[in-house]
C-alpha positions in Angstrom: -34.0 124.2 47.3 -35.7 127.1 47.4 -35.9 126.9 51.1 -32.3 126.0 51.4 -31.7 129.1 49.4 -33.7 131.2 51.8 -32.5 129.3 54.9 -28.5 130.3 53.4 -29.5 133.8 53.1 -31.1 134.3 56.3 -27.9 132.7 57.6 -25.9 135.0 56.1 -27.6 138.1 57.1 -27.8 137.0 61.1 -24.1 136.6 60.6 -23.5 139.7 59.1 -25.6 141.6 61.9 -23.7 139.7 64.7 -20.7 140.7 63.2 -21.9 144.6 62.8 -22.8 144.3 66.5 -19.4 143.2 68.1 -17.4 145.9 65.9 -20.0 148.7 67.3 -19.5 147.2 70.9 -15.3 147.2 70.2 -15.6 150.5 69.1 -17.5 151.6 72.0 -15.1 149.6 74.3 -12.5 151.5 73.0 -13.5 154.6 73.7 -14.3 153.7 77.2 -11.4 151.6 78.1 -9.1 154.3 78.9 -11.4 155.6 81.3 -11.5 152.4 82.9 -7.6 152.0 82.7 -7.3 155.7 84.3 -9.6 154.5 87.1 -7.7 151.2 87.8 -4.1 153.1 87.7 -5.7 155.6 90.2 -7.0 152.9 92.4 -3.4 151.3 92.6 -1.5 155.0 93.2 -4.2 155.2 96.1 -3.7 152.0 97.4 -0.4 151.6 97.5 1.1 150.9 101.1 3.4 153.4 101.7 1.5 156.2 99.7 0.3 158.6 102.2 0.3 162.7 102.8 3.8 163.4 102.2 3.4 161.4 98.3 1.7 163.2 95.4 1.7 160.8 92.5 0.1 161.8 89.3 -0.3 160.0 86.0 -0.6 160.1 82.5 -2.8 157.4 80.0 -1.3 157.2 76.2 -2.9 153.8 74.7 -1.4 151.2 76.4 2.0 153.2 78.0 1.1 155.0 81.4 3.4 157.8 82.8 4.2 158.1 86.3 4.9 161.6 87.5 5.6 163.0 91.1 7.5 162.8 94.2 7.4 160.1 96.9 9.2 159.8 100.3 10.2 156.3 100.3 11.4 154.3 97.1 9.4 151.6 97.6 6.4 153.5 96.7 7.7 154.3 93.7 9.0 150.6 92.5 5.2 149.5 94.0 3.2 152.1 91.8 5.4 151.2 88.6 5.2 147.2 89.8 1.1 147.0 90.2 0.5 149.0 87.5 2.6 146.8 85.0 0.4 144.2 85.7 -3.0 145.7 84.9 -4.6 144.4 82.1 -4.1 146.6 78.9 -0.8 148.4 80.1 2.3 147.5 78.0 4.5 149.9 79.3 5.0 152.2 82.5 7.2 155.2 81.8 8.2 156.0 85.7 9.5 159.6 86.1 8.4 159.5 89.8 11.3 161.5 92.2 12.1 159.8 95.2 13.0 162.8 97.5 16.2 163.2 99.4 16.9 161.9 102.8 16.7 164.4 105.6 16.2 164.9 109.3 15.8 168.5 108.1 13.2 168.0 105.6 11.1 165.1 107.9 11.1 168.2 110.9 9.7 170.5 108.6 7.1 168.1 107.5 5.8 167.0 111.2 5.9 171.1 111.7 3.4 171.4 108.6 1.3 169.0 110.0 1.5 170.3 113.8 0.9 174.2 112.3 -2.2 173.0 110.1 -3.7 171.1 113.4 -3.1 173.5 115.6 -3.2 176.8 114.5 -5.2 176.2 110.9 -8.7 175.9 112.3 -10.4 173.5 109.5 -7.4 173.3 107.3 -6.4 170.3 109.0 -9.0 168.1 107.6 -7.5 168.2 104.1 -4.9 166.0 105.5 -7.5 163.4 106.7 -8.6 160.2 105.1 -7.5 157.7 102.9 -7.0 159.7 100.3 -6.0 163.3 101.8 -6.9 166.1 98.8 -4.1 167.8 100.3 -0.2 166.6 99.6 2.7 168.0 101.3 5.7 167.6 99.6 8.8 168.8 101.1 12.4 168.6 99.4 15.4 170.4 100.6 13.5 172.9 103.0 11.6 174.0 100.3 7.5 173.2 100.5 5.1 172.4 98.0 1.2 171.9 99.0 -0.4 169.9 95.9 -4.0 168.9 95.9 -7.2 170.3 96.3 -8.9 173.0 98.6 -12.4 174.3 98.7 -11.6 178.3 98.4 -8.9 180.6 98.4 -9.1 181.8 102.2 -8.1 177.7 103.0 -4.9 178.0 100.5 -3.5 181.3 102.1 -3.7 180.0 105.6 -2.3 176.6 104.4 0.7 178.9 102.4 0.6 181.1 105.7 0.8 178.2 108.3 3.2 176.1 105.9 5.6 179.4 105.4 5.3 179.8 109.6 7.2 176.9 110.3 10.8 176.8 111.0 13.6 176.1 108.8 11.1 176.4 105.5 12.8 178.6 102.9 10.0 178.6 100.5 6.3 177.5 100.5 5.2 177.1 96.6 1.4 177.1 96.5 -0.1 174.1 93.6 -3.4 174.0 95.2 -6.5 174.0 93.0 -9.3 175.7 94.4 -12.8 174.3 94.2 -14.7 177.5 93.2 -12.6 179.1 90.8 -11.3 177.8 87.2 -7.9 179.7 87.8 -5.6 181.1 90.6 
C-alpha cells in the first residue's frame, strides 16, 4: 500500500515538472514567435515575383496582425504580398496600406533614366541596385523620386541624390537612405 502511495506521489511530481517544462517552453516560444513571424513576412515580401528595385514594401507585426506599407509599381505585387502573408501560420489579419504608383510613361522614363545615370556616372553606386534584394530602392511618383534603403556612407547617398536629380523630368529628389556608419542623418 505504501509503495502504491509513493508511486502515485512520484507520478504526480513527474506530471507537475513536465507541465512546468511545457509552460516554460510555450512562454519562450511566445517571445520568439514575433521574430519568427517577422522573418517569414520578410521572406514572403522578398520572394514576390514582381518585387523589384522600383518597389519598396515595409511591414510591422503587431501580435497576429501584419501591417504592410510602401509603394509598388504593379497592383499584382500589392495583392500578391497580402495573399502570401495571409497564408502564414500565426497571421490572423493583414492590413494592406501599400500604395500602387500611378501608371505613367513619364515616371517610367525617369526610372530608366535614374538607373542609367547610376550605371554610367555613378561609379560604384550602381551596385546598390543589383542582386535579388537590392539595398537601394527607387520610387518615382509623378516626377518625384524617393530614394529608399541603405547605403554605406554619406558620400554614396549624396552622389545618388545628385545623379537622380540630374535626370530629365525629375521635379524633386527625397533622400530617405539610411547610412550604415551613421546613426542619424
